[in-house]
C-alpha positions as CSV (number, residue, x, y, z in Angstrom):
1,X,-141.4,-103.7,90.8
2,X,-139.7,-101.3,89.2
3,X,-140.4,-101.8,85.9
4,X,-138.3,-101.4,82.9
5,X,-140.2,-102.6,79.5
6,X,-143.4,-104.1,78.9
7,X,-144.6,-105.8,75.6
8,X,-147.8,-107.2,74.6
9,X,-149.0,-109.6,78.0
10,X,-145.4,-109.1,79.2
11,X,-143.5,-106.7,82.0
12,X,-139.5,-106.9,82.4
13,X,-138.5,-105.0,85.9
14,X,-135.3,-103.9,86.0
15,X,-133.7,-107.2,87.3
16,X,-134.4,-108.7,84.2
17,X,-137.4,-110.7,84.9
18,X,-140.0,-111.5,83.1
19,X,-144.1,-111.7,84.7
20,X,-147.5,-112.3,82.2
21,X,-149.2,-108.9,83.4
22,X,-152.7,-109.1,84.6
23,X,-152.9,-105.1,85.2
24,X,-152.4,-103.7,81.9
25,X,-151.1,-100.2,83.5
26,X,-154.5,-100.6,85.3
27,X,-156.2,-100.9,82.1
28,X,-155.5,-99.1,79.2
29,X,-153.1,-102.1,77.8
30,X,-156.3,-104.0,76.6
31,X,-154.7,-104.7,73.1
32,X,-151.5,-105.4,74.4
33,X,-148.2,-103.5,75.5
34,X,-146.4,-101.4,73.4
35,X,-149.0,-102.6,70.2
36,X,-146.6,-102.2,67.4
37,X,-149.7,-100.1,65.3
38,X,-150.2,-98.0,68.1
39,X,-146.2,-97.1,68.3
40,X,-146.2,-96.7,64.5
41,X,-149.3,-94.4,64.7
42,X,-147.6,-92.4,67.4
43,X,-144.2,-92.2,65.4
44,X,-146.2,-90.5,62.8
45,X,-148.1,-88.5,64.5
46,X,-144.8,-87.2,67.0
47,X,-143.5,-85.3,64.0
48,X,-146.1,-83.3,63.8
49,X,-145.2,-82.3,66.9
50,X,-146.6,-83.4,70.8
51,X,-149.1,-80.3,71.7
52,X,-151.0,-77.8,70.1
53,X,-152.5,-76.0,72.8
54,X,-155.1,-75.7,70.1
55,X,-157.7,-78.3,68.9
56,X,-156.5,-80.8,65.6
57,X,-158.4,-82.8,63.9
58,X,-157.5,-86.2,65.5
59,X,-159.5,-85.0,68.6
60,X,-162.3,-84.7,65.8
61,X,-162.3,-88.1,64.5
62,X,-161.9,-89.8,68.5
63,X,-164.5,-87.5,69.7
64,X,-166.4,-88.9,66.5
65,X,-165.6,-92.7,67.0
66,X,-166.8,-92.1,70.9
67,X,-170.2,-90.6,69.9
68,X,-171.3,-93.3,67.6
69,X,-170.5,-95.5,70.3
70,X,-171.2,-94.6,73.3
71,X,-174.8,-94.7,73.6
72,X,-175.0,-91.7,76.3
73,X,-172.9,-89.3,74.6
74,X,-173.3,-86.8,72.0
75,X,-171.6,-84.5,73.2
76,X,-167.7,-85.4,74.4
77,X,-164.7,-82.9,76.6
78,X,-161.6,-84.8,76.7
79,X,-159.0,-84.4,79.4
80,X,-155.5,-85.4,80.9
81,X,-157.4,-88.4,82.7
82,X,-160.3,-90.1,84.2
83,X,-159.7,-88.2,87.7
84,X,-159.5,-84.8,85.5
85,X,-162.7,-86.2,83.5
86,X,-164.4,-86.5,86.8
87,X,-164.1,-83.5,87.9
88,X,-165.5,-81.6,85.4
89,X,-168.5,-83.9,85.6
90,X,-169.1,-83.0,89.2
91,X,-168.8,-79.6,88.1
92,X,-171.0,-80.1,84.8
93,X,-173.9,-81.7,87.2
94,X,-174.3,-79.2,89.9
95,X,-174.0,-76.4,87.1
96,X,-177.2,-78.0,84.9
97,X,-179.3,-79.0,87.7
98,X,-178.6,-75.8,89.6
99,X,-178.2,-78.3,92.7
100,X,-175.0,-79.1,95.1
101,X,-175.4,-82.7,96.2
102,X,-174.2,-86.1,95.1
103,X,-174.8,-89.6,95.0
104,X,-172.1,-92.0,95.0
105,X,-171.5,-95.5,96.7
106,X,-169.5,-97.1,99.3
107,X,-166.3,-98.5,97.7
108,X,-166.2,-96.8,94.2
109,X,-163.6,-94.7,93.2
110,X,-163.7,-91.3,91.0
111,X,-160.4,-90.1,91.2
112,X,-158.5,-88.2,93.5
113,X,-160.6,-84.9,93.8
114,X,-161.3,-83.9,97.1
115,X,-164.9,-84.3,96.9
116,X,-164.9,-87.9,95.5
117,X,-162.5,-88.9,98.5
118,X,-165.1,-90.3,100.7
119,X,-165.8,-93.1,103.1
120,X,-169.5,-94.4,104.0
121,X,-170.5,-95.2,107.6
122,X,-171.6,-98.2,109.0
123,X,-175.3,-97.5,108.6
124,X,-177.6,-97.7,105.3
125,X,-176.4,-94.4,104.1
126,X,-174.3,-91.7,105.6
127,X,-173.3,-88.1,105.2
128,X,-169.2,-88.0,104.0
129,X,-166.5,-87.5,105.8
130,X,-163.0,-86.8,104.5
131,X,-161.3,-90.1,104.3
132,X,-157.6,-88.3,103.4
133,X,-155.5,-86.2,105.2
134,X,-155.7,-82.9,103.3
135,X,-159.3,-83.5,102.5
136,X,-161.5,-80.4,104.0
137,X,-164.8,-80.9,105.7
138,X,-166.7,-78.8,103.4
139,X,-165.2,-80.7,100.5
140,X,-166.9,-84.2,101.1
141,X,-170.1,-82.2,102.4
142,X,-172.2,-82.7,99.5
143,X,-171.1,-86.0,99.2
144,X,-173.9,-88.5,100.0
145,X,-172.6,-92.3,100.1
146,X,-174.6,-95.4,99.5
147,X,-174.3,-99.1,99.5
148,X,-173.7,-101.0,95.9
149,X,-176.7,-102.7,94.8
150,X,-178.8,-101.4,97.1
151,X,-182.3,-98.9,95.3
152,X,-183.6,-98.6,99.1
153,X,-180.7,-96.7,100.5
154,X,-180.5,-94.4,96.9
155,X,-184.4,-93.8,97.0
156,X,-184.3,-92.5,100.8
157,X,-181.4,-90.5,99.8
158,X,-182.9,-89.1,96.7
159,X,-186.4,-88.3,98.7
160,X,-184.8,-86.5,101.1
161,X,-182.4,-84.7,99.3
162,X,-182.1,-81.9,95.9
163,X,-179.7,-84.3,94.2
164,X,-177.6,-83.2,91.3
165,X,-176.6,-87.0,90.4
166,X,-176.2,-90.5,91.1
167,X,-172.6,-91.5,89.9
168,X,-171.5,-95.0,89.9
169,X,-168.9,-97.8,88.5
170,X,-171.1,-99.5,86.2
171,X,-169.3,-102.7,87.3
172,X,-167.3,-101.8,90.5
173,X,-162.9,-102.3,90.0
174,X,-162.3,-100.5,92.8
175,X,-163.8,-102.6,95.5
176,X,-161.9,-106.0,93.5
177,X,-164.5,-107.1,91.0
178,X,-168.2,-106.3,91.6
179,X,-170.7,-106.5,89.2
180,X,-174.1,-104.9,89.7
181,X,-177.5,-106.5,88.8
182,X,-179.6,-105.8,85.9
183,X,-182.4,-104.7,88.6
184,X,-180.2,-102.3,90.5
185,X,-179.1,-100.6,87.1
186,X,-182.8,-100.2,85.6
187,X,-183.6,-99.2,88.8
188,X,-181.2,-96.3,88.9
189,X,-182.3,-95.0,85.9
190,X,-185.8,-94.8,87.3
191,X,-185.2,-93.4,90.5
192,X,-182.9,-90.7,88.6
193,X,-186.0,-89.2,86.4
194,X,-188.1,-90.0,89.1
195,X,-186.4,-87.3,91.4
196,X,-185.3,-85.1,89.0
197,X,-181.5,-85.8,89.4
198,X,-178.2,-86.8,86.4
199,X,-177.6,-90.8,86.3
200,X,-173.7,-91.2,85.6
201,X,-172.1,-93.6,84.6
202,X,-167.9,-93.3,85.3
203,X,-166.5,-96.0,82.8
204,X,-162.9,-95.2,82.9
205,X,-162.5,-98.5,83.6
206,X,-165.2,-100.1,82.0
207,X,-165.8,-98.2,78.7
208,X,-164.6,-100.0,75.6
209,X,-163.0,-102.9,77.9
210,X,-166.5,-105.0,79.1
211,X,-168.4,-103.9,75.6
212,X,-167.2,-101.9,72.5
213,X,-169.8,-99.4,73.9
214,X,-168.9,-100.0,77.9
215,X,-170.6,-101.3,80.2
216,X,-173.9,-99.2,79.2
217,X,-174.3,-101.2,75.8
218,X,-173.6,-104.2,78.0
219,X,-176.4,-103.9,79.9
220,X,-178.8,-101.4,78.2
221,X,-179.2,-98.9,80.4
222,X,-178.4,-95.4,79.2
223,X,-176.9,-92.7,81.4
224,X,-177.1,-89.5,81.0
225,X,-172.9,-88.5,81.4
226,X,-170.6,-90.6,81.8
227,X,-166.8,-90.3,82.2
228,X,-164.5,-92.3,79.8
229,X,-160.4,-92.9,80.3
230,X,-158.0,-95.5,80.0
231,X,-158.6,-97.8,77.0
232,X,-159.7,-94.1,74.8
233,X,-156.0,-92.9,75.2
234,X,-154.2,-96.5,74.5
235,X,-151.8,-96.2,77.2
236,X,-151.3,-92.1,76.9
237,X,-152.5,-89.9,79.6
238,X,-156.2,-88.9,78.1
239,X,-159.9,-88.7,79.8
240,X,-163.3,-87.9,78.5
241,X,-166.2,-86.9,79.7
242,X,-169.6,-86.9,77.7
243,X,-173.8,-86.9,77.9
244,X,-176.7,-85.7,76.1
245,X,-176.3,-82.1,73.9
246,X,-178.5,-80.2,76.1
247,X,-176.1,-81.1,79.3
248,X,-172.6,-80.8,77.4
249,X,-173.6,-77.2,75.6
250,X,-173.3,-76.2,79.5
251,X,-169.6,-76.3,79.2
252,X,-167.6,-73.5,77.8
253,X,-167.6,-71.9,75.0
254,X,-170.5,-73.1,74.8
255,X,-172.1,-72.5,77.8
256,X,-171.1,-70.8,81.2
257,X,-169.3,-73.8,82.7
258,X,-165.6,-73.7,82.6
259,X,-163.0,-76.4,82.7
260,X,-159.9,-76.5,80.1
261,X,-156.7,-78.0,80.7
262,X,-153.4,-77.3,78.3
263,X,-152.3,-80.9,77.2
264,X,-156.5,-82.2,77.1
265,X,-157.0,-83.6,72.8
266,X,-152.9,-83.9,72.3
267,X,-152.6,-85.5,69.4
268,X,-150.5,-88.2,70.7
269,X,-153.2,-89.4,73.2
270,X,-155.3,-89.1,70.7
271,X,-153.6,-90.9,67.8
272,X,-152.7,-94.0,70.2
273,X,-156.9,-93.8,71.2
274,X,-158.0,-93.8,67.6
275,X,-155.3,-96.5,66.5
276,X,-156.8,-98.8,69.6
277,X,-160.3,-98.4,69.0
278,X,-159.1,-99.4,65.0
279,X,-158.1,-102.5,66.6
280,X,-161.1,-103.6,69.3
281,X,-163.3,-103.2,66.3
282,X,-161.5,-106.2,64.5
283,X,-163.9,-109.1,64.3
284,X,-163.3,-111.7,66.9
285,X,-161.6,-109.0,69.7
286,X,-164.4,-109.5,72.4
287,X,-165.0,-112.9,71.7
288,X,-161.5,-113.7,72.4
289,X,-161.2,-110.8,75.7
290,X,-164.3,-113.2,77.3
291,X,-163.1,-116.4,76.1
292,X,-159.5,-116.0,77.8
293,X,-161.2,-114.3,80.6
294,X,-163.8,-116.7,81.7
295,X,-160.8,-119.3,81.3
296,X,-158.6,-117.3,83.6
297,X,-161.1,-116.9,86.4
298,X,-163.0,-120.2,86.2
299,X,-159.4,-122.2,86.3
300,X,-158.1,-119.6,89.3
301,X,-161.6,-120.4,91.4
302,X,-161.4,-123.9,90.7
303,X,-157.5,-124.0,91.9
304,X,-158.7,-122.6,95.6
305,X,-161.6,-124.5,95.8
306,X,-159.5,-127.6,95.2
307,X,-157.2,-126.8,97.7
308,X,-160.2,-125.8,100.7
309,X,-160.0,-122.1,100.1
310,X,-163.3,-120.5,100.5
311,X,-163.1,-118.2,97.4
312,X,-165.8,-116.1,94.7
313,X,-165.4,-114.3,91.8
314,X,-166.2,-113.4,87.9
315,X,-165.4,-111.8,84.9
316,X,-167.0,-109.8,82.0
317,X,-165.1,-109.5,79.0
318,X,-161.5,-108.9,79.7
319,X,-162.3,-107.4,83.4
320,X,-162.5,-110.3,86.3
321,X,-161.5,-110.1,90.1
322,X,-161.8,-112.9,93.3
323,X,-162.3,-112.5,96.8
324,X,-160.9,-115.1,99.3
325,X,-164.4,-115.7,100.6
326,X,-167.6,-117.8,100.5
327,X,-169.5,-114.6,98.8
328,X,-171.3,-113.9,97.3
329,X,-169.8,-110.4,97.2
330,X,-172.5,-107.5,96.1
331,X,-171.2,-104.5,97.8
332,X,-168.1,-103.1,99.5
333,X,-168.9,-104.6,102.8
334,X,-168.7,-107.9,101.5
335,X,-166.0,-107.7,99.7
336,X,-164.5,-106.7,103.4
337,X,-164.4,-110.2,104.6
338,X,-162.4,-111.9,102.3
339,X,-159.3,-112.7,103.8
340,X,-156.8,-110.0,102.6
341,X,-154.0,-112.0,104.8
342,X,-154.1,-114.9,102.5
343,X,-154.7,-112.6,99.4
344,X,-151.6,-110.7,99.7
345,X,-149.5,-114.2,100.5
346,X,-151.3,-115.5,97.2
347,X,-150.0,-112.6,95.8
348,X,-146.5,-112.6,96.6
349,X,-146.3,-116.3,95.7
350,X,-147.9,-115.7,92.5
351,X,-145.4,-112.6,92.0
352,X,-142.6,-115.0,92.6
353,X,-143.4,-117.2,89.9
354,X,-144.0,-115.1,86.9
355,X,-147.3,-113.9,87.3
356,X,-148.2,-110.1,88.4
357,X,-151.9,-109.3,89.4
358,X,-152.9,-106.1,91.3
359,X,-151.7,-106.3,94.4
360,X,-154.8,-105.7,96.4
361,X,-157.6,-108.0,97.1
362,X,-159.4,-104.6,96.1
363,X,-158.6,-104.0,92.0
364,X,-160.3,-105.5,89.6
365,X,-157.4,-107.8,86.7
366,X,-157.6,-107.0,83.1
367,X,-156.5,-109.6,80.5
368,X,-155.6,-108.2,76.3
369,X,-155.6,-109.2,73.2
370,X,-152.1,-110.0,73.3
371,X,-152.9,-113.0,76.3
372,X,-152.4,-116.4,74.7
373,X,-154.2,-119.6,75.8
374,X,-150.9,-120.7,76.9
375,X,-150.1,-118.0,78.6
376,X,-153.8,-118.3,80.3
377,X,-152.7,-122.5,80.8
378,X,-149.5,-121.2,82.2
379,X,-151.1,-118.6,84.6
380,X,-154.1,-121.1,86.5
381,X,-151.0,-123.8,86.5
382,X,-149.3,-121.6,88.9
383,X,-152.6,-120.8,90.7
384,X,-152.9,-124.6,91.1
385,X,-149.5,-124.8,92.3
386,X,-149.7,-122.0,95.1
387,X,-153.2,-122.7,96.0
388,X,-152.1,-126.2,97.2
389,X,-149.1,-124.3,99.0
390,X,-151.5,-121.6,101.3
């Protein structure tokens, strides 16, 4: 599909077909596409210029909003994407701890930087191997991989290595929708503290989506460093990483670790982010997301089971997903048991009927404040029709 325009909960392709959208530009469109208030803020900011190459007042405004809300963040640095944020974070945790190795989790995505493009082996945990052509072996030498929701595997890696940080999606969205157990997050906090490693939540996807303060607010577990993106830019290119003051003061110009970007913190992205967060703070925002998303995923699952399919899934606030398997799905290996051929057929049939969902079994879906009960009812009705024909 090649898109022509978007508005609210809908998108239109170049052939004039319209769709109810549950991708939302892969997460940023939480207040709806082309929100009128966000567009007005952009128009006013545009009159002053698109980029200064120097600090702007809007950077401070958005930074203060993030710091006031995200429990782990005492200082924050803006970048142009989630990938850039994770690149800066990786350099930061190594600089702060003076250690090189990091632990990530199988199926968790942290952008396309070489050090994160790693696949896990079939054992409990393994040294990473390059997962994309063009990534040299040396780039992933310091990346260790463990299964998600497996504390024993993490502890074994921490005991045997000088680890700078344990990095994870606090709710997995890049292997499909996979929530953590509360015990897993609490255990990671205890283990990293015990072994002198930092705990990093990659909240590029979950930040300001599953709760206003992110997953760390939702689950009540505070990491040392957090990466963000998507929602905080209101649909414009943005990223950020932040954390405890003593850690962030390692970043230049306060400290010796260099990181910069020509367009980082540009006024347009800051203006869109500020207005988006203002809208999200209004009473009822997250209640609406939770209500419609639960109704959507429960309707899809019921449609599948009523038609005789093995399905499982769930949601947290405006983030959801399901798998064509009995479940439960607690990690990437569990997710691979899903019937991907059936999903591909289901996706195509939903698309042909005007419902746009992520085109992979291994991607989460998103709702927005612009989605209505009528949108959800229509989607569930279409899902019932399609499930019967699979």
